[in-house]
PQR file of N, CA, C, O and H, with PARSE charges and radii, in Angstrom:
ATOM      1  N   MET A   1      94.126  52.979 126.549 -0.4000 1.5000
ATOM      2  CA  MET A   1      95.001  52.881 125.391 -0.0000 2.0000
ATOM      3  C   MET A   1      94.176  52.575 124.149  0.5500 1.7000
ATOM      4  O   MET A   1      94.192  51.451 123.646 -0.5500 1.4000
ATOM      5  N   ALA A   2      93.468  53.561 123.666 -0.4000 1.5000
ATOM      6  CA  ALA A   2      92.675  53.384 122.457 -0.0000 2.0000
ATOM      7  C   ALA A   2      93.482  53.845 121.251  0.5500 1.7000
ATOM      8  O   ALA A   2      94.180  54.858 121.300 -0.5500 1.4000
ATOM      9  H   ALA A   2      93.455  54.473 124.075  0.4000 1.0000
ATOM     10  N   ASP A   3      93.373  53.087 120.178 -0.4000 1.5000
ATOM     11  CA  ASP A   3      94.049  53.423 118.927 -0.0000 2.0000
ATOM     12  C   ASP A   3      93.007  53.809 117.886  0.5500 1.7000
ATOM     13  O   ASP A   3      91.890  53.293 117.888 -0.5500 1.4000
ATOM     14  H   ASP A   3      92.806  52.264 120.138  0.4000 1.0000
ATOM     15  N   ILE A   4      93.382  54.713 117.004 -0.4000 1.5000
ATOM     16  CA  ILE A   4      92.504  55.128 115.919 -0.0000 2.0000
ATOM     17  C   ILE A   4      92.656  54.143 114.765  0.5500 1.7000
ATOM     18  O   ILE A   4      93.767  53.884 114.303 -0.5500 1.4000
ATOM     19  H   ILE A   4      94.290  55.132 117.002  0.4000 1.0000
ATOM     20  N   VAL A   5      91.529  53.594 114.301 -0.4000 1.5000
ATOM     21  CA  VAL A   5      91.530  52.673 113.164 -0.0000 2.0000
ATOM     22  C   VAL A   5      90.476  53.127 112.159  0.5500 1.7000
ATOM     23  O   VAL A   5      89.507  53.796 112.518 -0.5500 1.4000
ATOM     24  H   VAL A   5      90.626  53.804 114.677  0.4000 1.0000
ATOM     25  N   GLY A   6      90.677  52.758 110.910 -0.4000 1.5000
ATOM     26  CA  GLY A   6      89.717  53.060 109.859 -0.0000 2.0000
ATOM     27  C   GLY A   6      88.853  51.846 109.574  0.5500 1.7000
ATOM     28  O   GLY A   6      89.280  50.708 109.771 -0.5500 1.4000
ATOM     29  H   GLY A   6      91.464  52.214 110.619  0.4000 1.0000
ATOM     30  N   LEU A   7      87.633  52.094 109.107 -0.4000 1.5000
ATOM     31  CA  LEU A   7      86.741  51.008 108.708 -0.0000 2.0000
ATOM     32  C   LEU A   7      86.602  51.057 107.194  0.5500 1.7000
ATOM     33  O   LEU A   7      86.280  52.097 106.619 -0.5500 1.4000
ATOM     34  H   LEU A   7      87.287  53.018 108.946  0.4000 1.0000
ATOM     35  N   GLN A   8      86.850  49.913 106.554 -0.4000 1.5000
ATOM     36  CA  GLN A   8      86.862  49.819 105.098 -0.0000 2.0000
ATOM     37  C   GLN A   8      85.682  48.981 104.628  0.5500 1.7000
ATOM     38  O   GLN A   8      85.409  47.918 105.185 -0.5500 1.4000
ATOM     39  H   GLN A   8      87.111  49.068 107.021  0.4000 1.0000
ATOM     40  N   CYS A   9      84.989  49.454 103.612 -0.4000 1.5000
ATOM     41  CA  CYS A   9      83.864  48.730 103.021 -0.0000 2.0000
ATOM     42  C   CYS A   9      84.378  47.457 102.347  0.5500 1.7000
ATOM     43  O   CYS A   9      85.398  47.491 101.660 -0.5500 1.4000
ATOM     44  H   CYS A   9      85.211  50.318 103.159  0.4000 1.0000
ATOM     45  N   THR A  10      83.687  46.352 102.538 -0.4000 1.5000
ATOM     46  CA  THR A  10      84.129  45.084 101.958 -0.0000 2.0000
ATOM     47  C   THR A  10      83.773  44.973 100.472  0.5500 1.7000
ATOM     48  O   THR A  10      84.339  44.139  99.765 -0.5500 1.4000
ATOM     49  H   THR A  10      82.858  46.325 103.097  0.4000 1.0000
ATOM     50  N   GLU A  11      82.843  45.805  99.992 -0.4000 1.5000
ATOM     51  CA  GLU A  11      82.442  45.718  98.589 -0.0000 2.0000
ATOM     52  C   GLU A  11      83.241  46.657  97.684  0.5500 1.7000
ATOM     53  O   GLU A  11      83.778  46.224  96.664 -0.5500 1.4000
ATOM     54  H   GLU A  11      82.383  46.483 100.566  0.4000 1.0000
ATOM     55  N   CYS A  12      83.324  47.934  98.048 -0.4000 1.5000
ATOM     56  CA  CYS A  12      84.020  48.895  97.179 -0.0000 2.0000
ATOM     57  C   CYS A  12      85.439  49.193  97.655  0.5500 1.7000
ATOM     58  O   CYS A  12      86.180  49.894  96.965 -0.5500 1.4000
ATOM     59  H   CYS A  12      82.888  48.286  98.877  0.4000 1.0000
ATOM     60  N   LYS A  13      85.834  48.673  98.825 -0.4000 1.5000
ATOM     61  CA  LYS A  13      87.193  48.796  99.384 -0.0000 2.0000
ATOM     62  C   LYS A  13      87.593  50.247  99.715  0.5500 1.7000
ATOM     63  O   LYS A  13      88.779  50.574  99.725 -0.5500 1.4000
ATOM     64  H   LYS A  13      85.232  48.104  99.385  0.4000 1.0000
ATOM     65  N   ARG A  14      86.618  51.099  99.980 -0.4000 1.5000
ATOM     66  CA  ARG A  14      86.918  52.481 100.368 -0.0000 2.0000
ATOM     67  C   ARG A  14      86.818  52.622 101.882  0.5500 1.7000
ATOM     68  O   ARG A  14      86.013  51.957 102.534 -0.5500 1.4000
ATOM     69  H   ARG A  14      85.654  50.833  99.972  0.4000 1.0000
ATOM     70  N   ARG A  15      87.658  53.504 102.425 -0.4000 1.5000
ATOM     71  CA  ARG A  15      87.648  53.764 103.868 -0.0000 2.0000
ATOM     72  C   ARG A  15      86.664  54.894 104.143  0.5500 1.7000
ATOM     73  O   ARG A  15      86.869  56.029 103.712 -0.5500 1.4000
ATOM     74  H   ARG A  15      88.312  54.044 101.896  0.4000 1.0000
ATOM     75  N   ASN A  16      85.591  54.571 104.866 -0.4000 1.5000
ATOM     76  CA  ASN A  16      84.511  55.529 105.084 -0.0000 2.0000
ATOM     77  C   ASN A  16      84.443  56.066 106.501  0.5500 1.7000
ATOM     78  O   ASN A  16      83.990  57.192 106.706 -0.5500 1.4000
ATOM     79  H   ASN A  16      85.425  53.649 105.216  0.4000 1.0000
ATOM     80  N   TYR A  17      84.876  55.298 107.475 -0.4000 1.5000
ATOM     81  CA  TYR A  17      84.701  55.670 108.869 -0.0000 2.0000
ATOM     82  C   TYR A  17      86.008  55.548 109.637  0.5500 1.7000
ATOM     83  O   TYR A  17      86.902  54.795 109.253 -0.5500 1.4000
ATOM     84  H   TYR A  17      85.244  54.383 107.309  0.4000 1.0000
ATOM     85  N   VAL A  18      86.105  56.306 110.737 -0.4000 1.5000
ATOM     86  CA  VAL A  18      87.237  56.245 111.653 -0.0000 2.0000
ATOM     87  C   VAL A  18      86.666  56.055 113.048  0.5500 1.7000
ATOM     88  O   VAL A  18      85.689  56.710 113.411 -0.5500 1.4000
ATOM     89  H   VAL A  18      85.379  56.917 111.050  0.4000 1.0000
ATOM     90  N   THR A  19      87.268  55.160 113.840 -0.4000 1.5000
ATOM     91  CA  THR A  19      86.790  54.893 115.186 -0.0000 2.0000
ATOM     92  C   THR A  19      87.955  54.569 116.106  0.5500 1.7000
ATOM     93  O   THR A  19      89.086  54.404 115.649 -0.5500 1.4000
ATOM     94  H   THR A  19      88.062  54.628 113.546  0.4000 1.0000
ATOM     95  N   LEU A  20      87.682  54.478 117.400 -0.4000 1.5000
ATOM     96  CA  LEU A  20      88.686  54.130 118.394 -0.0000 2.0000
ATOM     97  C   LEU A  20      88.490  52.693 118.848  0.5500 1.7000
ATOM     98  O   LEU A  20      87.359  52.251 119.049 -0.5500 1.4000
ATOM     99  H   LEU A  20      86.764  54.613 117.771  0.4000 1.0000
ATOM    100  N   VAL A  21      89.596  51.955 119.011 -0.4000 1.5000
ATOM    101  CA  VAL A  21      89.552  50.563 119.453 -0.0000 2.0000
ATOM    102  C   VAL A  21      90.586  50.375 120.555  0.5500 1.7000
ATOM    103  O   VAL A  21      91.731  50.809 120.425 -0.5500 1.4000
ATOM    104  H   VAL A  21      90.515  52.313 118.847  0.4000 1.0000
ATOM    105  N   ASN A  22      90.177  49.727 121.637 -0.4000 1.5000
ATOM    106  CA  ASN A  22      91.098  49.401 122.715 -0.0000 2.0000
ATOM    107  C   ASN A  22      91.842  48.125 122.328  0.5500 1.7000
ATOM    108  O   ASN A  22      91.255  47.043 122.344 -0.5500 1.4000
ATOM    109  H   ASN A  22      89.247  49.375 121.743  0.4000 1.0000
ATOM    110  N   LYS A  23      93.110  48.234 121.986 -0.4000 1.5000
ATOM    111  CA  LYS A  23      93.887  47.087 121.502 -0.0000 2.0000
ATOM    112  C   LYS A  23      94.181  46.067 122.601  0.5500 1.7000
ATOM    113  O   LYS A  23      94.462  44.908 122.298 -0.5500 1.4000
ATOM    114  H   LYS A  23      93.587  49.113 121.973  0.4000 1.0000
ATOM    115  N   LYS A  24      94.125  46.471 123.863 -0.4000 1.5000
ATOM    116  CA  LYS A  24      94.372  45.524 124.953 -0.0000 2.0000
ATOM    117  C   LYS A  24      93.203  44.560 125.125  0.5500 1.7000
ATOM    118  O   LYS A  24      93.406  43.401 125.487 -0.5500 1.4000
ATOM    119  H   LYS A  24      93.897  47.413 124.109  0.4000 1.0000
ATOM    120  N   LYS A  25      91.984  45.025 124.869 -0.4000 1.5000
ATOM    121  CA  LYS A  25      90.791  44.197 125.044 -0.0000 2.0000
ATOM    122  C   LYS A  25      90.332  43.525 123.763  0.5500 1.7000
ATOM    123  O   LYS A  25      89.692  42.475 123.813 -0.5500 1.4000
ATOM    124  H   LYS A  25      91.818  45.966 124.575  0.4000 1.0000
ATOM    125  N   ALA A  26      90.647  44.109 122.622 -0.4000 1.5000
ATOM    126  CA  ALA A  26      90.166  43.585 121.336 -0.0000 2.0000
ATOM    127  C   ALA A  26      91.014  42.388 120.903  0.5500 1.7000
ATOM    128  O   ALA A  26      92.233  42.497 120.775 -0.5500 1.4000
ATOM    129  H   ALA A  26      91.167  44.963 122.582  0.4000 1.0000
ATOM    130  N   GLN A  27      90.365  41.256 120.683 -0.4000 1.5000
ATOM    131  CA  GLN A  27      91.056  40.049 120.232 -0.0000 2.0000
ATOM    132  C   GLN A  27      91.012  39.926 118.709  0.5500 1.7000
ATOM    133  O   GLN A  27      91.995  39.534 118.081 -0.5500 1.4000
ATOM    134  H   GLN A  27      89.374  41.168 120.787  0.4000 1.0000
ATOM    135  N   LYS A  28      89.863  40.266 118.124 -0.4000 1.5000
ATOM    136  CA  LYS A  28      89.677  40.149 116.679 -0.0000 2.0000
ATOM    137  C   LYS A  28      89.599  41.537 116.064  0.5500 1.7000
ATOM    138  O   LYS A  28      89.508  42.542 116.770 -0.5500 1.4000
ATOM    139  H   LYS A  28      89.065  40.585 118.634  0.4000 1.0000
ATOM    140  N   LYS A  29      89.636  41.576 114.751 -0.4000 1.5000
ATOM    141  CA  LYS A  29      89.452  42.842 114.055 -0.0000 2.0000
ATOM    142  C   LYS A  29      87.984  43.248 114.129  0.5500 1.7000
ATOM    143  O   LYS A  29      87.087  42.406 114.093 -0.5500 1.4000
ATOM    144  H   LYS A  29      89.709  40.760 114.178  0.4000 1.0000
ATOM    145  N   LEU A  30      87.761  44.548 114.233 -0.4000 1.5000
ATOM    146  CA  LEU A  30      86.424  45.094 114.362 -0.0000 2.0000
ATOM    147  C   LEU A  30      85.662  44.956 113.049  0.5500 1.7000
ATOM    148  O   LEU A  30      86.200  45.237 111.978 -0.5500 1.4000
ATOM    149  H   LEU A  30      88.490  45.232 114.262  0.4000 1.0000
ATOM    150  N   GLU A  31      84.394  44.518 113.141 -0.4000 1.5000
ATOM    151  CA  GLU A  31      83.512  44.413 111.979 -0.0000 2.0000
ATOM    152  C   GLU A  31      82.167  44.997 112.353  0.5500 1.7000
ATOM    153  O   GLU A  31      81.570  44.610 113.358 -0.5500 1.4000
ATOM    154  H   GLU A  31      83.958  44.290 114.011  0.4000 1.0000
ATOM    155  N   LYS A  32      81.685  45.939 111.535 -0.4000 1.5000
ATOM    156  CA  LYS A  32      80.383  46.549 111.774 -0.0000 2.0000
ATOM    157  C   LYS A  32      79.649  46.682 110.452  0.5500 1.7000
ATOM    158  O   LYS A  32      80.263  46.863 109.401 -0.5500 1.4000
ATOM    159  H   LYS A  32      82.170  46.253 110.718  0.4000 1.0000
ATOM    160  N   LYS A  33      78.327  46.590 110.518 -0.4000 1.5000
ATOM    161  CA  LYS A  33      77.516  46.801 109.336 -0.0000 2.0000
ATOM    162  C   LYS A  33      77.082  48.262 109.353  0.5500 1.7000
ATOM    163  O   LYS A  33      76.311  48.681 110.216 -0.5500 1.4000
ATOM    164  H   LYS A  33      77.828  46.443 111.373  0.4000 1.0000
ATOM    165  N   LYS A  34      77.593  49.045 108.374 -0.4000 1.5000
ATOM    166  CA  LYS A  34      77.348  50.475 108.319 -0.0000 2.0000
ATOM    167  C   LYS A  34      76.973  50.884 106.901  0.5500 1.7000
ATOM    168  O   LYS A  34      77.148  50.123 105.950 -0.5500 1.4000
ATOM    169  H   LYS A  34      78.219  48.705 107.673  0.4000 1.0000
ATOM    170  N   PHE A  35      76.456  52.099 106.780 -0.4000 1.5000
ATOM    171  CA  PHE A  35      76.055  52.620 105.475 -0.0000 2.0000
ATOM    172  C   PHE A  35      77.267  53.120 104.709  0.5500 1.7000
ATOM    173  O   PHE A  35      78.067  53.891 105.238 -0.5500 1.4000
ATOM    174  H   PHE A  35      76.314  52.718 107.552  0.4000 1.0000
ATOM    175  N   CYS A  36      77.404  52.685 103.473 -0.4000 1.5000
ATOM    176  CA  CYS A  36      78.474  53.146 102.586 -0.0000 2.0000
ATOM    177  C   CYS A  36      77.854  54.112 101.588  0.5500 1.7000
ATOM    178  O   CYS A  36      76.951  53.745 100.836 -0.5500 1.4000
ATOM    179  H   CYS A  36      76.754  52.059 103.043  0.4000 1.0000
ATOM    180  N   ARG A  37      78.346  55.357 101.585 -0.4000 1.5000
ATOM    181  CA  ARG A  37      77.764  56.357 100.687 -0.0000 2.0000
ATOM    182  C   ARG A  37      78.155  56.148  99.238  0.5500 1.7000
ATOM    183  O   ARG A  37      77.505  56.691  98.345 -0.5500 1.4000
ATOM    184  H   ARG A  37      79.079  55.655 102.196  0.4000 1.0000
ATOM    185  N   PHE A  38      79.200  55.376  98.980 -0.4000 1.5000
ATOM    186  CA  PHE A  38      79.617  55.100  97.605 -0.0000 2.0000
ATOM    187  C   PHE A  38      78.792  53.948  97.011  0.5500 1.7000
ATOM    188  O   PHE A  38      78.398  54.006  95.846 -0.5500 1.4000
ATOM    189  H   PHE A  38      79.728  54.934  99.705  0.4000 1.0000
ATOM    190  N   CYS A  39      78.534  52.910  97.807 -0.4000 1.5000
ATOM    191  CA  CYS A  39      77.686  51.788  97.361 -0.0000 2.0000
ATOM    192  C   CYS A  39      76.198  52.134  97.505  0.5500 1.7000
ATOM    193  O   CYS A  39      75.353  51.504  96.869 -0.5500 1.4000
ATOM    194  H   CYS A  39      78.855  52.863  98.753  0.4000 1.0000
ATOM    195  N   GLU A  40      75.879  53.118  98.328 -0.4000 1.5000
ATOM    196  CA  GLU A  40      74.521  53.562  98.645 -0.0000 2.0000
ATOM    197  C   GLU A  40      73.675  52.448  99.253  0.5500 1.7000
ATOM    198  O   GLU A  40      72.497  52.305  98.927 -0.5500 1.4000
ATOM    199  H   GLU A  40      76.566  53.629  98.845  0.4000 1.0000
ATOM    200  N   LYS A  41      74.296  51.644 100.157 -0.4000 1.5000
ATOM    201  CA  LYS A  41      73.571  50.607 100.889 -0.0000 2.0000
ATOM    202  C   LYS A  41      74.363  50.233 102.134  0.5500 1.7000
ATOM    203  O   LYS A  41      75.519  50.631 102.278 -0.5500 1.4000
ATOM    204  H   LYS A  41      75.254  51.761 100.422  0.4000 1.0000
ATOM    205  N   HIS A  42      73.757  49.479 103.020 -0.4000 1.5000
ATOM    206  CA  HIS A  42      74.428  49.011 104.227 -0.0000 2.0000
ATOM    207  C   HIS A  42      75.284  47.802 103.889  0.5500 1.7000
ATOM    208  O   HIS A  42      74.792  46.810 103.351 -0.5500 1.4000
ATOM    209  H   HIS A  42      72.818  49.156 102.902  0.4000 1.0000
ATOM    210  N   THR A  43      76.580  47.894 104.210 -0.4000 1.5000
ATOM    211  CA  THR A  43      77.509  46.807 103.930 -0.0000 2.0000
ATOM    212  C   THR A  43      78.378  46.556 105.158  0.5500 1.7000
ATOM    213  O   THR A  43      78.409  47.366 106.084 -0.5500 1.4000
ATOM    214  H   THR A  43      76.980  48.700 104.647  0.4000 1.0000
ATOM    215  N   LEU A  44      79.067  45.449 105.157 -0.4000 1.5000
ATOM    216  CA  LEU A  44      79.978  45.115 106.232 -0.0000 2.0000
ATOM    217  C   LEU A  44      81.265  45.921 106.083  0.5500 1.7000
ATOM    218  O   LEU A  44      81.856  45.960 105.004 -0.5500 1.4000
ATOM    219  H   LEU A  44      79.042  44.791 104.404  0.4000 1.0000
ATOM    220  N   HIS A  45      81.695  46.561 107.162 -0.4000 1.5000
ATOM    221  CA  HIS A  45      82.929  47.339 107.184 -0.0000 2.0000
ATOM    222  C   HIS A  45      83.886  46.672 108.138  0.5500 1.7000
ATOM    223  O   HIS A  45      83.512  46.347 109.265 -0.5500 1.4000
ATOM    224  H   HIS A  45      81.215  46.530 108.039  0.4000 1.0000
ATOM    225  N   LYS A  46      85.136  46.456 107.703 -0.4000 1.5000
ATOM    226  CA  LYS A  46      86.143  45.805 108.526 -0.0000 2.0000
ATOM    227  C   LYS A  46      87.247  46.776 108.882  0.5500 1.7000
ATOM    228  O   LYS A  46      87.490  47.755 108.175 -0.5500 1.4000
ATOM    229  H   LYS A  46      85.440  46.720 106.787  0.4000 1.0000
ATOM    230  N   GLU A  47      87.912  46.490 109.991 -0.4000 1.5000
ATOM    231  CA  GLU A  47      89.007  47.318 110.473 -0.0000 2.0000
ATOM    232  C   GLU A  47      90.211  47.235 109.532  0.5500 1.7000
ATOM    233  O   GLU A  47      90.574  46.161 109.053 -0.5500 1.4000
ATOM    234  H   GLU A  47      87.714  45.696 110.565  0.4000 1.0000
ATOM    235  N   CYS A  48      90.819  48.398 109.279 -0.4000 1.5000
ATOM    236  CA  CYS A  48      92.045  48.455 108.493 -0.0000 2.0000
ATOM    237  C   CYS A  48      92.969  49.475 109.136  0.5500 1.7000
ATOM    238  O   CYS A  48      92.566  50.171 110.068 -0.5500 1.4000
ATOM    239  H   CYS A  48      90.524  49.271 109.668  0.4000 1.0000
ATOM    240  N   LYS A  49      94.189  49.574 108.659 -0.4000 1.5000
ATOM    241  CA  LYS A  49      95.160  50.492 109.264 -0.0000 2.0000
ATOM    242  C   LYS A  49      94.891  51.924 108.888  0.5500 1.7000
ATOM    243  O   LYS A  49      95.618  52.821 109.315 -0.5500 1.4000
ATOM    244  H   LYS A  49      94.516  49.009 107.901  0.4000 1.0000
TER
END
């Protein structure tokens, strides 16, 4: 039971990535450090709807 979620940059607030998350196993919101092409640097991306 994986759900599709978007990852939003914490600095520019743009949604850059889409990934799958298993909601039965995930307790917290997903956070990954990824490259943002708008900020042109690696920033923290958090799960959003």
